[in-house]
N, C-alpha and C positions, 0 to 999 in steps of 0.2 A: 325558711326564706320566702316561700310563697305566701305564707300567712302575714309576714311582716310587710311584704310588698303590697298585699291587699289592704292592710291597715293604713299604710302610707297614702294609698290612693283614696281610701275612704275619708281620711282627714282632709285631703285636698278638696274633695267634693262637698264635705260638710262645711268647709270654710266658704265655699261659693254659695251654698244655701244660706249660711249666716249672713253673707253680704246681701242676698236677695231679701231676707226678712227685714233688713234695716229700713227699706222704703215704706212698707205699710205701717211699721211700728212708729216711724217718724211722723206719721200723720196724726197720731193720738194726742200730742200736746194741744192741738187746736180743739179737739173734742173735749179734753179735760178742762181747758180754760173756759170754754163756753158753759160747761156744766157748773164749774165752780163760781164763776161770776154771775151766771144766771140764778144760782141759788142764793148768793150773797145779796143781790139786789132785787130778788123776787121777780125775775123775768122768765116766765114759763116758756116764752117763745125761744129765748136763748138756750134754755135747758133742753128743749126739744131738738134744737139744731145740733147740740152736742150729743144727745142721746141717740140720734139716728145713726151717727157714725159707729158707736159701739154696737148698735143693733144689727149692723150690716158688715161686721168684721170679716165673715167668710169671703164676701165679694172683694173687699179691700185687699185681703191677703192674696187672693187669686191674681188680681191685676198687679199688685205691687211686686209679688214674687216673680211673675212672668216678666215684667219690665226689668227686674234686677238680674234675671238669668239670661235674657236674650239681648242681642246687640241692637235691636230695632224696637223702640218702645211702642209705637202706634199699633203695628200689626200684632205684637205680642199681647198688648192690653185688650184689643178687640177679641183675639182668640181666647184669652182667659175668660172674658165675660161669656162667650159662647159656651165654653166648657162648663162654667157654673150652671148655666141654664139647662144645657142638655143632660149633664150628669144627674142633676137633682130631679128633673122631671122624669127621667128614666127610672131612677131609684123609687120615686114616689109612685109611679105607675106599676112597676114590678111588684112592689110590696102592698099596693092598694092603700096607701096612706092618705087619709082625708084631712082637710083643714081642721076638723074637729079633733082628730087624733093628735095632730101637730100642736094644737093650742093647749093640750093637756101636759105638754112637756115630756119629761122622761127621755126615752130613746128617740123621740121624734121632734121635729122642729120645723118652723117656717123659715126658709132661706130665700130671700128676694121674692117673697110671695108664693113660694112653691113648697107644699108639704113634702118633707123628705126625712132622711135620717139625721139625727143630731150628731154631726161630725165636727161642729165648731170650726175654728180656724184651720184645722188640719184638712178638712174637706176643701176649703179654699186653696190651701197650699198645694194639695194634690192637683187641682185644676190649673194652678199657675205653673207648676213644674211641667205638666203635660203640654200646656200652650207654648212654653219656652222651648221644650224639646222639639215640638213640631216646627217652630220657627227655625231653630238651628239646623234641623234635618231637611226641611222642604223648601226654604225660601229661595233656593237657586234651582229648584227642579224644573226641567224642561219637559212639557207634554207635547204630544203630536200636534202638528200645525192646526188641525181643525179644532183642537181644544186649547189653542195657544192663549186665549183670553184668560184661562184659569191657571196659567203657569206661574211659577215664582211665588211672590208674596201672596197673591190672591189664593193660592192653593193651601196656604197655611191654615186659615180659618176653616176651610172645608175639611182638611185632614183632622184638625182638632175636633170638629163636630162629630165625625165618625168615630174617632178614638174615644171621645168623651161618652158616646153612646155605649161603646163596649165597656168602658170603665163603670158606667152606671149599671150595666148588667151584672158585673162581677162584684161590685162593692157590697151589695146586700148580703153576700155570703162570706166576704172577707172581713167586713167591718165589725161584725159581731165579736170576732176574736180580738181585733184591735181594741174595741171598746171594753172588752173584759179586762185587758191589760191596763188600760187607762183607769178603769174603775178600781182595780186592785191597788195601783199606785196611789190613787186619790185617797183611798182608805188609809194607807200607810202615812201619807203626807199630812192628812188632816185628822190623824188618829189621836191616841191618848198622849203621845209624847211630842207635841208640837214644838217644844223648846229645842229638841234634837233636830227636828225637821228644819227649823229656821236656821240653826247653826250650820247644818250641812249645806243648805241652800246658799247661804252667804259665802261660806268657804269655797265651795266649788265654783261659784260665779266669779269670784276674784281670781281663783287659780287658773281659770280658762282665758283670762284676759290676754295673755301673750299671744295665743293662737287665734284670737278673735272668735272662739267657739262659744263664748258666753251667750251669744245671740241664739244659739241652738238650745242652751240649757234652760233659760227662764221662760220662754213662751208657754211651755206646758203648765207651769205654775200660775202664770198670769191669765191663761185663756182656756185651760182644760180641767185642772184638778179642783175638786170641790163643786158644790152646786147650791144655788139659791133660787127659791121660788118667788117670783115677783108678785106684786099685788094683783096683776092681771092673770096670774097662774102660769106664766112662762118660766121655764127652768133655764137658768143661764149658768155658765161655768167660768172658773178662773178668778184668781184673787183680784186682779186689776178690774176686770169687767164687773165683778160683784161689788167692789168698793164704789165704783162710779154709779152703778144702778142703785145702791143703797143711798148714796148722796141724792140722786134724783128723786127717790121715793121717800126721803125723810127718815131713814132708819138711823137715828142719831147715835146708837150704840155700836153700829157697824157689826152687829151680830144678829143671827136669826136661829131658828131651831135646827136648820140644816147646815149653816155655815157660821162659824164663830171667828171673831177677830180679823175682819177684812183689813188688808193692808200689811199683814205679817210677812209677805214675801216682796215687799217694796220698801218699807220704812227704814230698814236697817242701814241703808246707805247714807242717810242724812247725817248721823254723827261723823261718818267717814268723810263725806264731801265738804261739810261745813266747817269741820274742826281738824280732824286727824291729818288728812293729806295736805292742807295748807300749812299745818305745823311741821310736817315733814319737809316742805319746801323751805320754810324758815331755817330748819336745822341744816339742810344742804347749803343754804346761802352762808350760814355762819361757819361752815366747814370749808368753804371755798378758799383758795389761796388769795391773799390780799390783792395781788396784781390782777386777778381775774374776777374780783367781786362785782365789778360793774357789768361785765358780760353775764355772769351768773344771775345777777339780780334781774336783768331783762328777761332771761329764760324762765327763771323760777317764779318770780312774782306774777308774770303773765299766766303761767300754768296754774298757779294757786288761785288767781282771780277767776280764770275760766272754770276751774273745779268748783269754787265756792258759788258762783252765780248760776252755772248751767249744769253742774254735776258731771261734766265730761272729764274723765280722769286720766286718759291716756297720756296727755302731755306731762303729767306728774309721774305716773307709774312707770313710764318707759325711760325715765331718767335713772331708775335704780333696779328694775326687776332683772335686767340682763347682766348687770355688773355686780349685783349683790344678791345671790340666791337666798341668803338668810333673810334679807329684807322682803323678798318676794313671798317666802313662806310666812313670815311674821305678818305681812299685810293681809294674806288670805285668812289666817287664823283670827286676826282681829276683826275682819269683816264678819266672819261667822259669829263671833261673840257680840258684835254690835246688833246683828239681826236677832239673836237670841235674847239679849237684854231688853231691847225695844219691845219684843213680844211679851216678855215677863212683866214689864212695867205697863202693859196694856196701852201702848201707843197705837194709833190707827191713822197713819199718814200715808197718803198715796203719792205716787209719782206718775206723771204722764209719760215720761221718757227717761229722765235722769234726775237724780235727787239733789239738785242744787237749790239755792235760795229762792229762785223763782217758783219752783214746785213747792218748797217749804211754805212760802207765803200763800200760794194759791190753794194748796190742798191740806195744809196743816193749820195755819193761823186763821185765814178767812172763814173756813167752815166752823171753827170753834166759836166765832162770834154769833153764829146762828144756832148754837147749842149742840153741835156735833162733838162727840167725845174723841177728838183726835189726840188729846193729851200731848200737844206739840212741844211742850216744855221738856219732855223726856229726852228729846234729841239734844238739848243743851246740857241736861244733867249727865247724860252719857258722853256727850261730845267733848266737854272740857277735860275730864280725866283722860280720855283717849288722846286728845291733843298733847297733853303733857307726856304721856307714855310714848307717843310717836316721836316727839321732839327729842327726848333724852335717849331713846333707843337708836334713832337715826344718827345722832351725834356720836354716840359710843361706837356703833358698828362702823361708821365711815372712818372714824379716826383709828380704831383698833385694827381694821383690815385694809386701810388705805384704799377705800372704795373710790373709783373714779367717777364720781358724780359731777354735775356741771360746775366748772370753776376749779376742778382739781386735776385737770389735764393741761398740758402746755398750750394746746390750741383748742379753743371751743368753737366749733363750727356754727355758723348762723346763716341760714338761707334767706333771711328777710331782705337782704340787699339785692336779691335777684328777682326777676319777673317770673311769672308762672311759665311763660314760654321758654325762658332760659333754663329753668329747672327741669321742665318736661323734656326738653331736647337732650340735656345731659343725662337724665334718667334713662331715656331710650338707649343711649349709647352704653351706659353702664349695665343695662339688662341684656346686652349682646346684640343690640340693633333691632329694628322693627320686625325683621324676619323671625326673631326669636320670641316675640311677644304674641301669645295666642288670644288673650283677652285683657281688657283694662276696666277696672271698676274702682269704687271707693266706698267707704262708710264715713263716719264722722271725722276721724283723724287719720285714717290709714288708706293708702293705695292697696287695693286687692287685685293682684295680677296673676295671670297664668302664663308660664313660659314653656317653650318646647324643651330647652336644655338648661336646667338650673345651674350646671357647672360653668355656664357662660356669664353668670351674674357676678358682678364685682361688688361684693358686700362692703369691703373697705371703702371703695369709691363712693357708695351711697351714703355711708356714715360720714365721709369727708364732705359730702355735699350739704350736710345739715340734717340728715334723717336722724330721728331720735330712737330709732330701732329698726332692724331688718329681721323679719321672721320668715323662715322657710316652712311651709305647711305642705306636707306630702312631698311627692316627687316633682310637682310642677307649680305649686302655689307659692307666691311670694307676697308678703305684706311689708310695706314700707311706711313708717309712721312719720307724717309731716305736719301734724296738727290740723287746724281748721282749714288750711289751704288745700288739703288732700283732694277734695272734690273738684276744685278748679284745676289743679294740676292734672287730674285724671281726664277731665274734659279736654284739656289742651293736648294731652298725649293721644287721646282718641282721634282728635282732629288731624294731628300730624301723621299718624300711622294709618288712619282710615279704618279703625276697628272700634 
């Protein structure tokens, strides 16, 4: 019982970290587009502007994760920057790391101009979590009157600096074991059977969608596993970071002696987003009851267009994953197969954030005009058969098991007629009132909430309000899927309840 309780609490905390990771990751489309269009139109200045973002991911992850985990952005961001500086200079001094040692790569690196250990985005994430914890712990602290100036929020950055110093003293002895584990996993992931690696990656990522934990799964593959030595001798890690560095440096095959087939942990979603899931929407529309087809069309065609253009899939997937477990499993397996077949056909397409048509054009089609071997047509070769498989599978399962997809229920809820304030006010009531809400946040399509008592949450009421899904994560985490409006609803809720 104790083990289960601990697991439930861990899932809740992981969900909150997943929410925090969304902010720094959401910055990457800008960097990716600068690199892609800078390469296409031969504008080195634009490419440098994009490259500098990828070169400073640890700082971005520190600030972004701190803002995501703390309720006050400014102080948390400042404290995260302090943590990055103090932690890395302490590590560099303790280990005697020189700029020359850091420039050679390997286990050392330059982070914001400081020679330190090569910890990648995980080092930044640790600093961000520390800064957020300090804010949540100390921002209301009252010091004696003669130290009153340093009370409250002003004390947060001070506490962060001291604790970052301690963390910098400890990490040289702890990180070697963490790095050994990362290296071992990297060897497995990028070993002889990469077809299996890509299949497992795609399957697990889709399987974690309902809990929102896919944001915990893929960062290791994108930012840590694998290594590539740049033309300047710097060693960088992670499939996404390596792909964009190869684009910047003109490695048209997207392979080197140390890292082969860059893009293998990104490109598998293109057949899914561009073809398969829109075909699933068409199947659900055709299976809707005649009297509800107009309502179903509004929901499903909007979700399909969002998926196709931007690669945001929750509006589609949450129409079926809770009401048809067999389709949930089918979707996860097909995602794994899409990743594996794209790898086997030697496609090399990146995504900056999500694999919609915008990314397909920017990081598949456009680079190919400059000689990069993205092999973007493979997404179509795989995507069309997948679309047919999805369409007929969904129609069969929906009809055979009477799955209650949009248009197959007597009342299809739609929140579009209500303002964000009206929805936010009703959600607060359905969550048990403001006093039952501990924190409010959001990612692309879902509210990510923590409540004091989950048994006070009216799940049926939330579904009746127009939510496309309600997920309980751990003993206090609640996720409510409202589509692209989620971030605005969350902001309104925060304003109303003051959290």
